[in-house]
C-alpha positions, -999 to +999 in steps of 0.1 A: -066+156+268-076+156+231-052+185+225-023+167+243-030+136+222-028+156+190+004+172+200+019+138+210+008+123+177+024+152+158+058+147+175+055+109+170+050+114+133+078+139+131+101+114+148+092+087+124+097+110+094+131+120+107+141+083+113+129+074+078+150+102+063+181+087+080+176+052+066+210+052+050+243+059+068+256+094+070+288+102+089+326+101+091+349+070+090+386+069+098+407+042+083+443+030+089+462+017+059+491-007+056+510-021+026+529-052+015+552-049-015+559-077-039+583-056-061+618-044-053+610-013-073+581-003-050+593+001-014+567+001+013+580+034+025+573+049-009+537+036-007+533+051+027+546+085+017+526+088-016+493+072-006+494+077+032+489+054+062+454+067+068+424+082+051+391+098+062+358+092+044+328+115+046+296+098+035+262+111+025+234+091+008+242+103-027+279+111-025+310+106-005+345+121-002+378+105+008+409+123+019+441+103+017+468+117+040+498+113+018+530+134+024+549+126-008+555+144-041+518+153-046+508+157-009+473+147+002+447+134-023+409+141-021+384+121-041+348+133-043+323+108-058+290+122-069+266+094-076+238+116-090+262+134-114+279+102-123+314+115-118+344+113-095+366+143-089+403+138-079+424+166-064+460+165-053+473+190-028+502+201-050+484+201-083+465+231-098+440+208-116+412+185-107+406+154-127+369+145-135+362+109-145+330+090-153+317+063-129+300+043-156+331+030-173+326-002-192+342-032-175+348-064-193+374-083-173+355-097-144+372-129-131+354-137-099+326-122-077+311-139-047+298-134-012+318-153+015+295-162+043+323-183+059+350-156+056+344-132+084+367-108+103+363-088+135+362-050+127+355-026+155+345-055+177+318-068+153+320-097+129+318-087+092+310-108+062+330-103+030+327-102-008+355-113-031+361-093-063+387-101-090+390-085-124+415-075-150+418-037-153+417-019-186+428+015-199+459+033-210+470+042-174+468+006-160+500-003-142+491-038-128+478-070-142+449-080-119+428-065-092+422-090-064+401-077-034+382-089-004+358-063+010+344-067+046+311-050+055+287-044+084+250-041+073+243-015+099+263+010+078+237+009+050+240+024+015+214+031-011+222+004-037+200+020-063+222+051-064+252+028-071+237+010-100+256+030-126+289+030-107+304+003-129+340+015-126+358-012-106+325-031-103+315-010-074+279-015-083+282-053-078+296-049-043+270-025-031+241-045-047+254-076-027+262-059+006+240-028+007+267-014+030+300+004+033+332-017+032+350-012+065+379-034+057+395-038+023+423-062+014+433-052-022+461-067-042+474-048-072+489-080-086+518-085-090+531-053-074+517-047-039+489-052-015+470-026+004+449-032+036+424-005+048+405-010+081+381+014+098+393+025+132+364+049+140+329+053+126+307+082+137+272+087+125+267+125+121+256+151+096+283+158+070+283+194+058+277+200+021+308+221+019+329+190+022+319+182-014+327+216-029+354+217-056+384+241-051+374+271-072+411+280-076+418+249-096+409+239-132+387+209-138+397+185-166+375+157-178+394+124-185 
């Protein structure tokens, strides 16, 4: 009996260790995307073609990748965010280069940031709280005046907020520090041009292969 108890204890400890190692969400999320245009120069059909009407996110604790299923001039777009390296890598299907950008860009135009306990929406049959984030973007490539967003989250899709502390680009660090979770619905207005709404349609917790985060060796990496 003593031997059986020892074996049972071993497997119990193994189970606890495994569960502890899976404290943060790892898996695949599918999103649908819709657009509303406020400019006659940016037709909705163009937004659908260039940015896609869906994207897939692959999440590990210290990195994630998103593939936007565009069919336009540049084809699909893949963004790999490596939190430990402190960089994002953006690749377009029809480009022979990959753009490398820092995650810790200095942001100075924060207008509003707050948690909305009274603004909830049903996503995948569960009520989600939201965070409002508004700021003025900066940089030579900015094409809009103000970023206005409401991000909805479910705490069961947990993120490691400590790893996001230096992700200051777009104030991503503030959102994760407040929510500790993945945003599964995003209402983002690129004022005054257009609005984009992303909503998760499927979330599957599973092991994501490391190969998903490999850069294409046939393409040249340029740092912005």
